[in-house]
Structure formats: C-alpha cells, structure tokens
C-alpha positions, 0 to 999 in steps of 0.5 A: 173859856177864859180862866175864873179860877185864880190859880192857887198852889197845892192841889192834891185831888180834882173831882169834876162830875158831868153836871158842871161841879168841880171839888177841888182839894188842897194841902196849903204847902206852908200850914199843911192844912187841907182846903176844900173849894167847890165851883162849876165849869162849862163843859168845852170841846174842840170840833171841826164845825157847830154843824151838830148844834144847830138844832138848837136853834137861839139857845146857840151863838157862834162868834170869834170871841168868848161866849156872850153873857147868858149864852147856854151854847157857844160856838167860838170861830177860832180862825175867822180869818182863814179859810176853811180847813175841813180837817183842823178842829177850828171850833171851840163849842162850849155848853152850860155843862160837860153832860148837857153839850155832850148830850146836844152834840149826840142828839145833833149827830143822830139827827144829821146822820140819821141814827136813834142811837148815835154813838159815844163822843169818844167814838166820833170823828170831828171831835176832841174831848178832854176828862172833865178834870182836864177840862177844868185844869186846862181852863183854870190854867193849873196843875196838881202838887204846885208847891209841894213836896211828894211827902206834903200831902198825906199819904195812906197805905193800907193793905188786907189778908184774906182766907182766899183769894176771891172774895166770894169764898174767903173774907178780910181778918186784918188791914194793915194801915199806915200813913206819912203821919206816924200812924201804924196799926192794924185792924183784926177780926178773928171771928167771921161775925167781926168782919163788917165791924173790921170794915167800918173801923178801917173806914172810919180811920180813913176818915179821921186820917183824911188822906189825900193819897191811898196807896198799895201794890196791886190795889186795883186789882185786888185789895179794892174790888175785894174790899168792896165786894165784902163790904156789900157782903156786909151790908156796908157803903164803902164811902173811902172818898171826899165827895158826893157818897164817897163811894169808889168806882171802877174806869175801864182805861183799856189797862190789865186791871180797871182803874178804881177812882175814889172822888177826893182822894188819889188812888195809886197802885205801886205795881202800874209803876213797877211793870214798866220797869219789865222786872223778872217779877212785879210782885211787891216782895221781889220789887222791894228786894230789886230796890233794896228797901226790904224791911230788916228781918223781912217776914215771908209768907206764902200766900197759902201759909198765911191763914194757917200762920195766923192761927198758929202764930198771928204775932208772925202774921202781924210783923208780915202784914206791917212791913207789907205797908212799910215796903208799899210806903218805901216803894212809892217814894221810889216808884211813884214820885216821877208820876208826882212830880209829872203832875205838875206839867200836865194837866191830868190827875195824879191817879192817871199818870202811873198808866198814861202813856208819856207821849199820849197821856202826857205830852198831847194834853200839854199840846191841847193846853197850849192852843186852848190858852192861845185861842187857835184852833187844833191843828189836823191830824196828819195825811197818810203815813200810816206805816212805820217809819225808818228808826234808829240805828242799833249795832252789836260790834263785839260778842264774848267777854270784853274787859275794862268796859266803858259806856258813853251816853248821848244825853237825850239824843233824840230830845237833844236833836229836836231842840237843837234843830227846831224839829217839830209837826208841820202842822204845829203852827204855834210851835208848841212842841218844839217849845214844850221840848226844848224847855222841859229838855233845858229844865231836866238837865238843871235838876239833874245837876242839882239832883247831884249837888252835895251842898243840898239836903237829900230831900232837895236831891230827891225832889230835883231827881223826880223832876228831872225824871219826869221830864226825862219821860215826856222829853224821850217820849216826843221823838215816839209821838212823832213817829206814831203818825195818825195815832197822834194828833200832832204826828209828823212821820217826816219830822221823825225821820229827820230826828233818827237820820240825824241821830244816825250821823251823830251815832256815826261821828261818835263811833268812828271818833272813838275807833280813832282813838283805838277802842273796841267798840261793843255795842251802839245805840241811841241809849248810847256806846258801849266800848273796851279800852282793852287795859285798865285806864282809869276813870279820870283818863276814860273820862277826858277820852269821852270828853275829847270825842265830845268836843268835835259834836254840833253844838246842843249835843252832849256825850257823857261818861255813863259808868265803867265795869271791869267785864262784859258779856255782851250776848246779844243786842241789849242783852249783856252782863256787866261785872262792875269794879266794886263786884256788883253784877248787873244784868240786862235784857231777857236773856239774863232774867224774865218772868219765866226764869226759874229761880234755880236758873236764874241762881246758876245764871248768876253764879257762872257770870260772876265766874265767867266774867273774872276769866274762872271758867272752873268756877263756871263748871261748878256752879253748873255741877251744883246745881245739877246735884240739887235738882237730882237730890231734889233740894230745890222745891217745886217754887224754885223750878216753876215759871209764872205765864200770862193767861191770855184767854178766860176760862170760859173762851179756853172750853170754846177752842179745848176740844180743837186746841190743846194749850199746855199752859191753858191746860194745866190751869184747866187741869187744876181747876181754875177760873182763870182770865185774861191777864191772870198770871200763873206759876207752872212746873214740870212735875215728874210722870205728869207733865206741865202742872199749876204749882200747888205746892210751893215747898213740894219736890215731885218736879222732873229733875231730868227735864230740869237739867236739860233745860239748866243747859238748853235754857241758861247755859246757853247764854255763856255760848259766845264767851267759850270755844265750842268744843269747850261749851260742850265740854263743860254743858254737853253732858257726855262726861270727860274724854281722852283729849279734854282740855284742862278746865284751866286753860280754857280761855274766855274769848270774844270776837269783833263782827262785821261792821255795818255802820249807820248810814 
C-alpha cells in the first residue's frame, strides 16, 4: 500500500473507476496550465478477517508486510504480534482493482453464508471501505488544491432559462455562461427548432473554456437534470466531462437531491452551502441580498414572468440571466471557499465537501488516512452507549429588552478543551483524533489572526479566512463526533461527557466572574455569554473587563470580546434581536425569521424591533397599524403573505392516504394539480373564501385579510410580549380599541426581568 505516485500540487479533479484507472487533473499554480495524468491503483479496504477471500486459494497471500510482487490478492496482517481482537479492522485487503476486490469479497460472503445474492459491500459488517477517489488520495498521500488559491482553478458558472419547470413540458431558450477568466456570454434559441443547436453550442463552449469547476445555484436539482433531459430529447450526448464519454451521472448520497458527478470537472451547488445556514429563503436572489452581493440595478422577475417578458422585452431577460451567473460567482466566493479549503485537509473530492458532514464526511476520512499511513489496524467501534450523552449547558438568565449588551466568546471551547486536556477516543491507539484536533485548532488561530492582518492584500486575507473557516468546521465537529457513539467509527461517549463536563465548569467560572463584576447575564452557552453592563462603558472598557475574566481561566482556554450592541431583545434561548450601535439590526433564531415567515410579517417585525429596541413604543404601534392598514387595503400581494412549506410525501403516496386523512398543505397542492415530490417546496396562502391555496398568482390580492391580521398578532406581535407589560401589550395588539384608563403610549416602559438562576452543575 505504499505510495507509488509522487506528491504534486494543484489537483483540481480526480476520476477513479472500479477497474483501477485513475485520471488526475491539475492546474499548475505558476503557469496556470491544465495538466492530466493517468495511473492505476489496486483496490483496498479494511477487514476484520480475511476469511471471505480464502476461496481464492493460491491467488491470495497473507503476510505482515506489503503485497509481494505479482500477488493478485493480498491480506496484510497489521497486528501480527497481538492477540486477536475480533472487532478491530486488523487486515488491509488489496486486489488487482477496486471492483475485482469487492467482487471477490462478495463471492466469499455468498459462499460462507450460503447467499445466492450477497449484499453490497457497504451493507456488510466487518469491512471499512472508502470511495475509489478517496482510496487514491490516501495511498498517494495527496489532497486537492495544494498550492492553489480559490481563483486559480478555472471556475465556470451557467444558468438555464426555460419555458417551463419540467423538461417534459418546456425547453431551454437561453443559457447564461461566465467564468473567472473573463468570459461572459449568452446563448439563445428563440425558436424551438434551435434548442439542439443551443445545447451543442454550450457543450462546445465548455470544451473550449475547459473549466475545472462548474457552479450554479440548484444545479443538482434543476439545471443539470433539465439539461440532460433536453439533450436526450434532441439526441445529443451530454459530454460535459473530461474522461471516458464525459457524460455526467447521478449518485444518491442520501441528500434531498441526487449528486451529479462529472468526470474531470467538479460540479458545485451553492444551494448546498446556503442550506446549512438556515436562512429564511435559500433562493439565489435572497441569498445574494443576504450577503450583499446582488449586482447594482438587479433585475427581479418571477419565474412565470420570464417567458412572456422575453417575448416582449428580451433585453430585460438577458440582463436578468447575466446577473444570475454574476450572483452565483459572488456567492461561490463566500459560500464555497471553506469547502475549497477543506479539500486541502481531507482525502475527499471537492465536489463532495459542500454536502459532507464535517464529522463523518471530513474528520473520519482523516482518521482512516492516519491509520493506513501508519500501517496499523483501524480500531473497533465503541461498545454499547447507544443512547445520547449529557450535552453542554445552555441558560437564559434574562428576558426582555436590555441595554448596552456585550458578547464574550470562549474561543472554540470544546476543541480547546480537547486540545488542552488531551481528550480523545479510548480506542484510538495512535492518538490521531487528538493530534488532528490539536493541530487544526492551533493552525486555525494562526489563520484567523492573519485574516485580520491589515498588512496583507485582500486576496491573501480571504484565503486565510477560508482556511480558518474550514478548520473551524472540522474542530467544532470533533466533539459531536465523539458523542455520536456507534454512529462514528471512533466515537466515545465517555470522552464526550468529559468534554461537556469540563465545558460546564468553565462556563460556570466565566459567568460567576462576570457577575462578580456587576453585570447582568442574559444568555450563556458554549457559543459565548451575552451580558448587559447597564451603561455604555465604551468598547475599550468592555474589552478590559473580558480580559480580566479571561486571565483566571485554565491554560489553553481563551475568552474573547465578540461584539457589542446598543440593545437586545432576549426572547428565548438562541432567539434574540440585537440593535448595534451603528443602527444595524441582527435577528437570530426561528422566532425572528424562518422559511415559513410571510414577507409582510417579517417586514412588520423588523420595523417594530427597530422601534422597540430604541424604547419607542409609539413607533411599535405605528408599524403595527401601518401593516394592518396595508392588509385591509390590499396593498400587499399574495406573494407578500404567502409561506413556503416543504413537502414530505409524493403525490402518489398522498393519494393512498387522502381518503382517510386530509393534510391541509398537501390538499392545497393536490387541488392545484401539482405533481409534488418529497423535498419539494411550495408557496401557499389563505385565499378569501377558499382557505389554504397554492400560490399561482403572486401579484394577485385575493388573500383573506382578516386571517392575516390575526396572524400578524399571533405569529409576529407575540415575539414582543416579553418586552412589555401584559396590559400594555394587550392595549397595543389586542384589537379592543382605546379604553378610558389606557396608558399613554409615551408612558409605556420597555422592560426586562431576570430569570431564576439555574447554574450549570
């Protein structure tokens, strides 16, 4: 299993097949030239025993060393000097190619267990197998992107404009294409007969530009499946890749949409990265606005408007399409940079890292690599402890509106505890887990510091920021990996319990020290502590206060200043709103924004919070009354009041249960004739006299105004309860009208209250 390929920088794609062929593409960091090499690899996997290969007879050799020259199949005993541990992966099996090795193992399983059709290798206990590309990266001791910055690979973005959402009902009439080498163009087919020429022109453009990475927003769920279906309809082979026939294919990786794999080019979906943030909307336009990267003069068109607009105003649609790919590029620079950096750390292809969980998908391959390189058995999984362990402490100390708020952050608390106290899985004899976490934590702090270094250029700071983000993902997942028990190959619940117990003790020390200095705690957990100083001390004094508390913490544990705000509405744990000193409003938690929030309610809540956090109760009422007026006068559109829900059944499945149980959101989709599938998201609104209805006319105004006025109180105004006296809240939002003894709005105080202490133990 020794490396036979010299380590070279610049890997941008690896295409490894079951027959042992490996194609590797590199982008030279200095010249920018694209380089391709082809090699071969033997297949390998960890096994507890070689018994399933004994049917091979003389074709199998077993030894404590590397496979002898000319050996077809080999079982390497990685612990010949130890007693047999039936649960450890003691043998490293290898064969002429990955597919031949897997076939030999499955045949042996069938013979030994009397099975005519043995299960796939991934379903067999006693084996540890990685993907073909991962096998190559581990044995050749390489990873992607070494020596490359984010923009050195050629990155191409494309976006389709279609006449319908289904390729069975519509066609492609426009493709916007750009790359990071100056290309920006549109390909058009105004007539249906030109669609085939359009697809051919696009494929030729991809071959000419030869991108290493292809990007778009929802490329896996829409663009590639639509393009593939239309190419088939036109009799065109969709040769997008660089190896073999170059036709991309799908892989079911357990995600809501299949993963499209393109040999020689990494296909990246910015939606995969955006979904991890739990933004109110994962759409491209919403994400671009959230990150402030929407182009100046952005054209916004609803999906059902694009075709008709193109017919009458084609220049508008062309501008819209160009701006789509511009936004994808800008969003990729923000959202994909950490995955790009992660690919330097772990032996996994870049295109898998936007979906990979940081524990099982990133950290575990690094652990496997360590044991393969050391030539040691991979440890057995933890016995027992299938249940959850005791987690960290989260506490709300005060609710309502508090002023002059500061956040202190225990920097990477759990990774720091793991690093400082040498915590790791008991079965990890190499100490690989602790070494990886400790090394990445130290390197992350260096990159974090350099990302703030004003002496460096913007591009250099971005690279450092991406690296620290990537390392943060891994080290922050380390504790969760320990606590996953048998779900993780090196999980250890007792070790996870030690981490959280130490974390609770440190958090107790921090909160006690802060209270001793006269502040009011608001919320505390492993992400940090929010507290109110009661008066504006100034940032320098706040930093000094935190430094005094930090000085008493154990070695290796760092407490940092992590921001300040003029006021904070503390609603529930992890649900709050902050008004910064510059007037910026930050909202956190589902209570203050989710995909189910209607635009009308979110706008009210934002305006009300701005007023409330300044103590302006008349401003809160003005925001409420203005929203009620606009609802009554139908100033809002159906789209403004609609909510987006995820579908959990297919139309066919719902048809089986519909007679026994009607589900309101599915019924609305059913009545609209939608062919819905699991994972689809539909926009719904309450139509006057009709009830819950699928949104078909976004600009219409036939919503039930009375329903949405009640929802404004029940779903949005209730978020403000804890900042007001009960009678005052009722006066503002109860709808009973002015009373003789009502308090003047200007006399209504904005309040807060301390909650009963329940300190961590």
